[in-house]
N, C-alpha and C positions, 0 to 999 in steps of 0.2 A: 221820683217815685215811678217805679217800673213794674206794673202789674199787668199781666195778660191772662186771658181765659183759654182753656182747651178742654175738649172732651176727653175722657179717660180712654175712649176707644181709638183715639188717634195715637200714633206712635210717640213715645217720649223722645226728645231731642236734647242734645247738650245745650242749645240756646234757650231751653225752658227755664233754666236756672233752678231756683228752689221750688220744687213741686209740692203743692198742698192740696190734698183731697178735701173738698168742702161739703161733702154729703155725709149724712149721719149713718147711712147704710152702705155696706160695701157693694160696688157695682157688679152685676151678674156677668159671669163669663170672663172676668179679668183675673189673671193670676197676680198675686202680690208682687212677684218678681218682675213681671212685665210692666206693672204700673210705675215702677221707679219713683216712689214717693218719698219725700223728705219729712213730711208731717201729715197727720190726719187728726186735726183737732175737732172731734165730733161736736163739741159744744159750740162751735161757730156755725154749725148747720141749723136751719130753722127747726123748731120743735116739730115733733111728729104731727101734732094737731094742726099747726099752722101749714105744714107742708101738705097734709091731706086736704085741708079746706081750700088752699090755693089751686092745686091741681093744674098749674101752668096755664090758667085761664087768663087771657090778656085783659079782660074787663075787671079782674081782681088785682091786677098788678100794683096799682098805687096803694090799695089797702094792705096788700101783702108786704110791700116795702116798709110801710109805716110800722106794721106789727113786727116784722123781722128786725127792723132797726132798734125797736124797743128791746127785743131779746138780746141783740148784739151789745147794747149798752151795759148789759149785765156781765159782759165777758171782757172787761178792760185789759186784764193781764194777757190773755191770748191775743187780743187785737193788737196790743202793744208789741208783742213779739213779731207778728206779721208786718206791722208797719215799720219796725226797726229793720227787718230783713229787707223789705222793699226799698228802704232808703239807701241801702248799700248795694243791692244786686237785684236782678230780675226775679220776680215771684210769679209763678204760674198757678192760678186757681183752677184746679182740675175738678170736673163735674161729669155726671153720667147722663143727665137729661138729654133727650132728643131735641127738646125745645131750646133753641140757641139764643133767643132774645128775652124770654121771660122765664128766668130761673134764678135760684138763689146765688149762684156764682156771680151773675151780672149784678144783682143787688148788692152782694158783699163788696164787689169791686167799687161800685158807686159809694158805698158807705166808707170804705177805706180811703178813697180819694178825697172825700169830703172831710174826714177826720185829719188827713194829712195837711189839708189846706187851711185848717184852723190855727 
């Protein structure tokens, strides 16, 4: 399982492998050509309500992950596609947040790695 994280504002590189935007809203100031994305499964992003409630507040991180993981369990098909790809090649989860430790891409990586380990 080879999953890495990268902000969309960092240049795309060949070593990124399969690039997946994991935000529900397109990042400001980024041209689609520049992003060099292979997929944008919006349904794997947290719901608008959950994202707004969380607000990247570290003290809400555990509760956010629990709620987000419940949402993700509703998306088995899309998760399966990402897990299948990550079992064969590098997958880079691309996100826009300035917060690098407490964001949905970090949570999604944790979720995918736990699913792969089952």
